[in-house]
C-alpha positions in Angstrom: 78.6 76.4 97.3 80.6 79.0 95.4 83.6 80.9 96.7 81.7 84.0 97.7 79.2 82.0 99.7 82.1 80.5 101.7 83.2 84.0 102.9 79.8 85.0 104.3 80.3 85.5 108.0 84.0 86.4 107.6 85.5 89.9 107.7 86.1 92.2 104.7 89.9 92.3 104.2 89.9 96.0 103.7 87.7 97.4 106.6 86.8 94.4 108.8 83.1 94.6 108.5 81.2 91.2 108.5 80.4 89.9 105.0 76.8 89.1 104.5 74.7 87.8 101.5 73.7 91.4 100.8 77.1 93.1 100.9 79.6 90.6 99.7 81.3 91.2 96.3 84.2 89.9 94.3 87.2 92.3 94.0 90.2 92.0 91.7 93.2 92.8 93.8 95.0 93.8 90.6 92.2 95.6 88.7 91.4 94.3 85.2 92.1 97.8 83.8 95.7 97.6 85.1 96.6 94.1 84.0 99.1 93.7 81.3 98.2 90.0 80.8 95.5 87.8 82.1 95.9 86.9 85.8 94.5 83.6 87.2 91.5 83.5 89.4 93.6 83.8 92.6 93.6 87.6 91.8 90.1 87.8 93.3 89.0 88.1 96.9 85.7 88.7 98.6 85.1 92.1 100.2 82.2 94.3 101.2 80.4 96.3 98.6 81.4 99.6 100.2 85.1 98.9 99.9 84.8 97.5 96.4 83.1 100.7 95.2 85.6 102.9 97.0 88.7 100.9 95.8 87.7 101.4 92.1 90.9 100.5 90.1 93.4 101.0 92.9 95.9 98.3 94.1 95.3 97.3 97.7 98.3 99.3 99.0 97.1 102.4 97.2 93.6 101.9 98.6 94.9 101.5 102.2 97.2 104.5 101.9 94.3 106.6 100.7 92.0 105.3 103.4 94.6 106.1 106.0 94.7 109.7 104.9 91.1 110.3 104.1 88.6 107.9 105.6 90.0 105.3 107.9 92.7 106.8 110.2 92.8 103.5 112.2 94.5 101.7 109.2 98.3 101.6 109.6 100.2 100.6 106.5 103.8 99.6 106.5 105.8 100.9 103.6 106.7 97.6 102.0 103.7 95.5 102.7 99.9 95.6 102.6 99.7 94.3 106.2 97.6 96.1 108.7 99.6 96.8 111.9 
């Protein structure tokens, strides 16, 4: 069983939708395009395809802030963390 298979049935960390075999994808929290040096595998998480496509090369905090303004007004981002309130 690989890492992504272990997350099936859990929630997407970005939007909360249930992860299924058809929508689960691996996301780099710090995108490869923005890495100054190689970051270990712990830089990846499983999320839904929709959020992975929308996030593009943003950091999670940038993504949450954009979602709060544009698409997901229910997300509340604290200024110094990526924690949902």
